[in-house]
C-alpha positions as CSV (number, residue, x, y, z in Angstrom):
1,M,-128.4,-28.9,-19.9
2,G,-128.1,-25.7,-18.1
3,E,-126.0,-22.8,-18.2
4,R,-122.9,-23.1,-16.0
5,K,-122.9,-20.1,-13.1
6,S,-119.8,-18.5,-12.0
7,W,-118.5,-18.6,-8.8
8,A,-119.5,-14.7,-8.2
9,D,-123.2,-15.5,-9.3
10,I,-123.3,-18.4,-7.0
11,R,-121.9,-16.3,-4.2
12,A,-124.3,-13.7,-4.8
13,E,-127.0,-16.2,-5.1
14,V,-126.4,-17.7,-1.7
15,M,-125.7,-14.3,0.3
16,G,-129.1,-13.1,-0.9
17,R,-130.9,-15.6,1.2
18,P,-132.0,-14.5,4.9
19,G,-129.1,-15.0,7.5
20,A,-126.2,-15.7,4.9
21,G,-124.3,-12.6,6.2
22,A,-124.3,-13.7,9.8
23,G,-123.1,-16.9,8.5
24,Y,-120.4,-15.6,6.3
25,E,-119.5,-13.3,9.1
26,A,-119.0,-16.1,11.7
27,A,-116.8,-18.0,9.1
28,R,-114.3,-15.2,8.4
29,I,-113.9,-14.6,12.1
30,R,-113.3,-18.5,12.7
31,F,-110.9,-18.4,9.7
32,E,-109.0,-15.2,11.0
33,L,-108.5,-16.2,14.4
34,G,-107.5,-19.8,13.2
35,A,-105.1,-18.1,11.0
36,T,-103.7,-15.5,13.6
37,V,-103.1,-18.6,16.4
38,R,-101.5,-20.9,13.4
39,A,-98.8,-18.0,12.7
40,R,-98.0,-17.2,16.0
41,R,-97.4,-20.7,17.0
42,E,-95.1,-21.4,13.7
43,E,-93.2,-17.9,14.7
44,L,-92.6,-19.7,18.4
45,G,-91.6,-22.8,16.4
46,L,-94.2,-24.9,18.4
47,T,-96.0,-28.0,16.9
48,Q,-100.0,-28.2,17.5
49,A,-99.1,-30.9,20.0
50,E,-97.1,-28.4,22.0
51,L,-99.4,-25.7,21.9
52,A,-102.0,-28.0,22.9
53,K,-100.1,-29.4,25.9
54,V,-99.4,-25.8,27.3
55,A,-102.7,-24.6,26.5
56,G,-104.4,-27.6,28.3
57,L,-106.0,-28.9,25.2
58,K,-106.0,-31.8,22.5
59,Q,-103.9,-31.5,19.5
60,P,-106.9,-32.3,17.4
61,A,-108.8,-29.0,19.3
62,I,-105.8,-27.3,17.8
63,A,-106.1,-28.2,14.5
64,R,-110.0,-27.7,13.9
65,F,-109.2,-24.3,15.4
66,E,-106.6,-23.2,13.1
67,A,-108.3,-24.5,10.2
68,G,-111.5,-22.2,11.1
69,G,-113.6,-25.2,12.2
70,T,-114.8,-23.9,15.7
71,M,-116.0,-20.9,17.4
72,P,-114.1,-20.7,20.5
73,T,-114.9,-19.1,23.7
74,I,-113.5,-16.3,25.5
75,P,-111.9,-18.8,28.0
76,M,-110.6,-20.6,25.2
77,L,-109.3,-17.9,23.6
78,E,-107.7,-17.0,27.0
79,R,-105.8,-19.8,27.4
80,L,-104.5,-19.8,23.7
81,A,-103.2,-16.3,24.3
82,E,-101.4,-17.3,27.0
83,A,-99.9,-20.3,25.8
84,L,-98.7,-18.3,22.5
85,H,-97.6,-15.3,24.8
86,L,-99.9,-13.0,23.8
87,R,-102.6,-10.4,25.8
88,L,-106.2,-11.3,24.5
89,N,-107.8,-8.0,23.1
90,V,-111.6,-8.3,22.4
91,Q,-113.3,-5.0,21.3
92,F,-116.5,-3.7,19.4
93,E,-115.6,-1.7,16.0
94,R,-118.2,0.5,14.2
95,L,-119.5,-1.3,10.9
96,C,-118.6,1.0,7.9
97,E,-121.8,2.8,7.0
98,A,-122.9,2.4,3.2
99,G,-122.5,5.6,1.4
């Protein structure tokens, strides 16, 4: 039986594959957007169903989004921002340069 790999070893192996970095970055963005929407929704005391109704969406779409399961469109983000009493701000940032 082979030696068991650590999570760090497995992650390094997977991230070494072509395109893995882009996939990881997309997952990070989905997760962060979902977490931000959930935090604001809870701050306002709204349920997923209530947010969905105000944003013109269905509750399962909110649940998937908050879990990081979907990459939203700009129009969807605008609808969520308005429903959460927020202003959507999309910007580009410079990548950190390797030293």
